[in-house]
N, C-alpha and C positions, 0 to 999 in steps of 0.2 A: 853953172851944170851946177841943178835942183836938183837932189830928192830926196825921194818919201819912203819910206815902209807905215803899213803899221806892225804893233810893240803888240801882243797880247801877254798879260801877265797873271799865273795863280799862283792863288798859294791856300796853305789850308792854317785854319788857327783857331784858338779857344774859342766858343761864343762869347762866354766871357768879355774876352779882347776884340772885336770884330772891331766896335767904332775905332778904337786905338790903333791895330792896325792899318786901319784906310786909310785913318788922319797920318800916322807917317807917308806912307803910298805918298798921298795928295801934297802934301810936304818935299820929299825929293825928289818929284817931278815935277817942280808946282804948279801945280793945281789947286793947290785952296782958295786962293785969290777972296782970302774973309768968309767964302759962304760957309754956312755950317753944313755940318753932315747928314745923311740921313740917309741911314744901311735899311732901303727894304725887308719887308719883311717874308724868309727863307721857306719855304716849304720841304724839308728832309722825306724823305724815305726812307724808310729802316738804316739801321747802322750796322756800319762795316763793321 
Protein backbone atom coordinates (compact mmCIF):
# COMPACT_ATOMS: atom_id res chain seq x y z
CA UNK A 1 0.00 0.00 0.00
CA UNK A 2 1.25 3.47 -0.86
CA UNK A 3 -0.09 6.46 1.03
CA UNK A 4 0.69 10.08 0.34
CA UNK A 5 -0.37 13.35 1.89
CA UNK A 6 0.35 17.04 1.56
CA UNK A 7 2.43 18.62 4.26
CA UNK A 8 2.33 22.38 4.65
CA UNK A 9 4.89 24.10 6.83
CA UNK A 10 4.70 27.72 7.94
CA UNK A 11 7.13 29.69 10.04
CA UNK A 12 8.18 33.24 10.76
CA UNK A 13 11.82 34.29 10.47
CA UNK A 14 13.62 37.61 10.58
CA UNK A 15 13.92 39.13 7.12
CA UNK A 16 17.71 39.15 7.45
CA UNK A 17 17.68 35.34 7.82
CA UNK A 18 15.10 34.43 5.17
CA UNK A 19 17.52 32.83 2.71
CA UNK A 20 19.29 30.87 5.44
CA UNK A 21 15.96 29.60 6.79
CA UNK A 22 14.80 28.50 3.34
CA UNK A 23 18.08 26.70 2.71
CA UNK A 24 17.80 24.91 6.08
CA UNK A 25 14.30 23.65 5.26
CA UNK A 26 15.45 22.47 1.82
CA UNK A 27 18.39 20.59 3.36
CA UNK A 28 16.20 19.04 6.07
CA UNK A 29 13.70 17.68 3.53
CA UNK A 30 16.23 16.77 0.85
CA UNK A 31 15.02 19.42 -1.57
CA UNK A 32 18.32 21.19 -2.19
CA UNK A 33 19.44 19.29 -5.33
CA UNK A 34 22.30 21.80 -5.53
CA UNK A 35 19.96 24.34 -7.13
CA UNK A 36 20.29 28.02 -6.18
CA UNK A 37 17.68 29.34 -3.79
CA UNK A 38 15.61 32.21 -5.15
CA UNK A 39 13.70 34.24 -2.58
CA UNK A 40 10.71 36.01 -4.13
CA UNK A 41 9.94 39.60 -3.26
CA UNK A 42 7.22 39.75 -0.64
CA UNK A 43 4.70 42.50 -0.17
CA UNK A 44 4.18 43.30 3.51
CA UNK A 45 0.95 45.09 4.30
CA UNK A 46 1.17 46.69 7.72
CA UNK A 47 3.21 45.43 10.65
CA UNK A 48 1.55 43.59 13.50
